[in-house]
N, C-alpha and C positions, 0 to 999 in steps of 0.2 A: 408213319415211318415203316411200319410192318409191310404195307403194300408196296413200298419202294424196294424193300429187300427181296420180295418174292414176285416181282412184276413180270417175270418171264416164265411162260409155261412151256414145258418140253413136249412139243406136239409130234416130233419125229423121233421115235424111240431109238433108231439106229445111230442117231447123232447126239443123243442126250448126254448130259454131263454125268461122268462116272464118279460116284461117291466113294472116295478112297478112305473114308472115315468110318465106314460100317462094314460088317461082314468079314469074311476071310481075307487075309492080306496076301498070302503067297500066290493064290490063284490069280488075283487081280494084278499083282506085281508082275507075274510071268506074262500074262496076256498083254499088259501095257508095255513091257520091256521088249518083247519079241519084235513087234513092228519097228520099234526104235533101232534095235540092232540091225534088222534087215534094211531099214532106210539108210542108216549110216554106212553099213557095209556096201550097199549098192552105190551110194554116193561116192565112196572111195574107189569102187570099181570104175565108175565113170571118170573120176579124177585121174585114176591111173591110166585110163585110155589115152589121155594127153601125152603122158610120159612114154607109154608103150609105142604109140604111133611115131612119135619123134625119135625114140631110140632105135626103132627098127628101120625107119625110112629116111631119116635125116642125119643120123650120125651122132657120135659122142659129144661134139661141141654143142650141138643144138639141144641134146639131152641135158647137158650141164647147164646151159643157159636157162632153160625152162624150170628145171627142178631146183636150181639154186635160189630161185625167187620165193620159194615156199616160206622160209622164215621171215622174209620182208613183208609178204602179203599178210601173214598171220600177225605180225607186229602191228600193222595198221588196222586190221579188221577185228582183232580180239577184244579191244575195248568195247566196240559197239555190238559185237556178238555177245559179249558179257551182259550188255543191257538186255538182251533177249532172255537171259537167265533171270534177270530182275523182273521182266514181264511175266515169265512163267511163275515165279514165286508169288508175286502180288495177285495174279489171277487165281492161282491155286489156293492161296490163303483166303481170298474173298469167297471162293466157292465153298471152302471148308467152313467159313463163318455163315454161309447162306446169305451173304450180302451181294446180291446180283447187280444192284445198282453200282456198287464199287467195281465189280468186274467189268461192267459196261464202260464206265469212265476210264478204266485202265486200257481197254481195247482201243478206244478213240484217242487217248493220250499217246499210247505206244505207236500207233500207226503214223501219227503226225511226226513223232520223234524219230521214228525209223526213216521216214522219207527225208527229213532234213539232214540227219546224220549221214545217210547214204550219199547225198549230193555233195556235202562238204568233204567227206573223206575221199570221195572219188577225185574231186578237184585237187585236194592237197596231195594225193598220191601221184597224180600226173605231174604236178609242179615239182615234187621232191624226188622224182625217180633218179635223176643223175646223182644226187647226194646219197640216196639210199644204196645205190650200187657201189658207190665209193666206200661206204661203211663196211661192206662185206668183202672188199678186196678181191673182186672177181679177176680171173685171168683175162688179160687184154684181148685174147682171141675170141671171147664170148660176150664181151660187154655190150656190143651193138645189138646182138640178138636178144640178150636179156633185157635191155632197155626197151626194145620194141614190144616184147611180150608184156612187160610190166605196165607200160603206159596204156596199152589196149585193155589189159585186164582191169585196170582201175576204172575204166568207163562202165564196168559191170557191177561195181560195188553197191550202188543204190539197190540193185536187185538182190544181191547177196544179203545185205543187212535187213531189208524189208521182208524177204522170205523168212529169215530166221525169227523175226518178230511174229509174223503170221503163224508159223509153225509152233512157236512157243505158246501162243494163245490156244491153239487146238489141243496141244499136248497137256496144257494145264487142266483141261476138263476131261482128260483121259483118252483123247482121240489121237492115236499115233498112226492109224491106218491111212488116213487121207494124205498127210505129209509124205508117207511112204509112196503112195501112188503118184503124187506129183513129182517126186524125185525119180521114180522109174521112168516116167514119160519124158522129163527133161533130160535125164541121163542117156536114154536111148538116142535122143536127138543129138546130144553132145558127141557121143561115140561115132554116130554116123557122119556128122559134119567133120569131125577130126579126120577120118579116113578120106572123105571127099575132098576137103581143102588141101590136105597134105599130099595125097597120092595122085589126085587128078590134076589139081592146079599148081602143085609144087610150091605151096605158100609157106612151107616151113613153120617157124614159130608163130608167124602172123595168123596162119590158118588155125592153129591150135587155140590161140587166144580168142579169135572170132567165134569159134565153135563154143568155147566156154561161156562167153558173155551172152550169146544168143540163147543158149539153154538156160542160163540163169534168169533172164528176163521172162522166159516161158514159165519157169517155176513160180515166180512171184505173181504173174498174171493168174495162174491156177489157184494159188492159195488165197489171193484177194477175192476172186469170184466165189470161192468157197465160203469165206467169211461174210460176204455180202448176202449170201443165201441162207445163212444160219437163222434159226428161229428162237434161240435161247439167249443167255446172257453174253455170249461171245459173238453176237451179230455185229458186223461193221456197217455203219451208216455214214457215208462220205460227208454229208453236210453237217454231221455232228462231230467231225474230227476237230478237236481242239485240246489245249493243255488244261487238265484238271490238276490244280496245284497239289492237292493231297496225294493223288495217285502218282503224279510225276515225281514228287519227292521220294515216295516209296520205291518206285522203279529205279531211280538214281541211287537211293540208299542201298539197295540190294544189288543192282546191276553194275554200278561203277566199280565197287571193290572186286566183283567177279571179272569185269573186263580188265581192270588193272592187273589182276592176278594172271589172266591169260597173257597180257602184254609182258609181264615179268618173265614168264616162261619163254615167250618169244624173244625177249632181249637176250636171255641166256642162250637160246638156240642160235641167235644171230652171232653171238660171241663165238660159239663153237663152230658155226658155219664159216666164220672168218678164218679161224684156225685151219679148218679143212681146206678152204679155198687157196690158202697160201701154199698148199702142197701140189697144186696143178689141177687142170680140168678133168683128168682121168680120175683122180681121187675124189673130186667133187661129184662126178657122175656115179662113182661107186658108192659113196656115202648116201647120195640121193636115192639110188636104187634100193639099198638096204632100208632106208627110212620109209620109202613108199610101201614096201612089203610089211614092215612093222606097223604101219598106220592102220592096216586092216585089223590087227589085234587091238590097237589103241581105240579105234572108233567103236568097236564092239564093247569094250569095257566102259568107254565114256557114255554109252547108251544107258548102262546101269546107273551111272552118276546122274544122268538126266532124270531117270525114273525115281531115284532116291530123292532128288530135289523136289519133284512134284508130289510124291507121297508124303514126305516129311512136311512140306508146305501146307498141304490140305489138313493133315492131322494136327499140326501146330495151330492152325487157324481154328480148328474145332476143339482144341485143348485135350486131344487124345494122346497123351505123352507115352503111355505104355505101347501104343502101336508104333510110335517113332522108334522105340528100341528094337522092335521086331523087324521093321523095315531096314534098319541099319545092319542087323545080322544077315538078312537075306541079301542085302547089297554086297557085303563083304564076301560071303560065300560065292555069290555069282561072279564077281570080278576075279576071284582066285581061280575058279574052275575055268572061266573063259580065257584068262591070261595064260594059265599053264597049258591048257589043251591046244589052243590056237598057236601059241608060241612053239610048242613041240612040233606041231604039223608044219609050221612055216620053216622050222629048221631042217626037218627031215627032207622036205621038198625044196629047200632053199636054192640050190644051184639051178634047178629047173625054173623056179619062179623068177630068179634073177635073169635068166636067159630070155625070158619073155620081154623084159624091159630093154636089154641090150645083149647083142651077140658077142661083145668084146670080152674075152676071157679075163683080162686084167680088171675090168669093171666088175665082173662077177666075183672074182676073188676078193676085191676090196669091199664089196657089199657084204660078203659072208663074214669078213672080219668084224664088221659092225654088228651083224645079226647074232653072232655067237656070244657077244657080250650083253646085248639088249634083251633078246627074246626070252632067255631063261628067267630073267628077273622082272619082266614087264608087268606081272601081276601086282608087284609092289606099287607101281604107278596107279593101278586101279584102286588099290586099298587107300592110297593117298587121296585120290579123287572122291571116293565115297565119304571120307572124313570131311573134306571140303564141302561136299554136297549137303551133308547133315548140318553143318554150321550155317550154310546159306538158307536152308529150309527153315531154320528156327530164327532167322533174321540177324545172324552174326556174320555177314559177308565180309565186313572189314577185318574181323579177327582172322578169317581164312586168308585174306589178302596179305596181311602182315606176316603170317606164318610162311606163306609161299614166297614172299619177297626175300626173306632170309634163307629159307630152305632151298630155293631154286636159284634165284637171280644172284644174290650175294655169294652164296656158296660156290656156284659154278664160275662166277667171275674170278673169285680168289683162286679156285682150282686151276683155271687156264693160265693165270699169270704167275702161279707159283709151282705147283706140282707138274703141270704139263710143260711149263717153260723149262723146268729142270730136266724132264724126260719127255721130249716131244714125239711120242709115238701115238698111233691111233688108239691102241688099247687103253693107255693112260687117259686119253681124251674121253673115250666112251664110258669108262668105268665111273666117271663123275655122275652119270645119270642114275644108276641104281643106288649109289650112296646118298644122293640128294632125295630120292624117293623114300628111302627108309627113314631118314631124319625127319622129313616133312610129315610123313604118315604118322609117326609116333607122336609128334607134337599135336597134330590135328586131332587125333583120337583122344589124347589125354585132355585137351582143352574142351572138346565136345562132351566128354564124360563129366567133367566138372560142371559145365553149364547145365547139362541134363539133370544132374543131381539137384542143383539149385532150383531149376524149374519145378521139379517134383515137390521139393520142400515148400516152395511158394504156393503151389497148387493145394497141398494138404493144409497149409495155414489158412488159405481162403475158405476151403471147405469147412474146416473146423470153426472158423469165425462165423460162417453162415449158419452152421448147425447151432452154435451158441446163441446167436441172435434169434433163431426160430424158437428155441426153448424159452428164452427170456420173454419173447412176445406171447 
């Protein structure tokens, strides 16, 4: 048994597994989080390139058609990207336990699962595109363009899902640099193809969609080659890809609640997007422009969430509960500083940033209306996510899912059909976000504190029992 647990020798130091259960936490946390922040920030830059190119060279209707699909895409993908969080947690806990055979089984299980999920979700997305666009009540002038973009985009979902699984495996062992490199390479290709297809061939939304899926397939090819060349417990061997029941159940147990949690936020965003779309394509474009700028703040804070999940997962697997408490503190401080500082900068330069997406003064004004509500309070969303990440790291993903269901989805649904229905203004619509973040964050952290105290008591009881047994012996 012992030989199975330690069957992988780390022969390449630069790619070795990072032990987050020993030594100083803050330094390792920062070193791990910075590549994540850079990767997500750059990914958002490349995603924004789609919107910028469309907004500058194809007009407001095309901008609205592409950007209004965001909540729909997230609704479909978040369940399976949530499974990537499950992969991260299971691999991280296995590494913390020094059970490298379990880590290997998780790698092969997750890669097969990601491949199947990607194909299924892509096919379903294409089939359901007309129904999905009906749900969000798009302006009739942009439905055809939105439909074309969405159907082409869904052909790239196998790459999106499988890349997230591969990156989750690498990050679980502390490697955030190579996923960053792969995103830089694919993102540069995406930006270049955007300009080429739209400005040279006048392909409008089709060109942007094609550029996106081509770059997505490049990223998954790069991460797969990387895993094939690994020499440690995260090595991928194609012929060994199969479902290992124990690891599959653990991935699903941690990842499905995470994915459902993301879907719930997406459902609430679709509801809000529907309310926005009822106000016309210009309002849709303005809302999307503001949302795209805000997303740079969000992905930076969400990188801290990913770091918290990994660090908590490894230390939970190793039984190092005191370190979990310190990781939580560093996570809360980090998201607060990032949210406040980036939010302030985005507001100061808001009109200029909006003009990059669209030259239309009305679109810029509408985008600023949204940003003035969201950005000063966005750090609350980060605090909420850190609480969710802590719960997932200690194996309580379902708890986080239930809290988010009521705090985000149910609350915002009630808000739209009561408060907003009575006073249908954009401010009333947007203020639902910070209110839901505050409520959900409070419940997340209270529940985590209760569970953490229970874990500590149980650990002390076990230690006391072992000590008593030793004396008796």
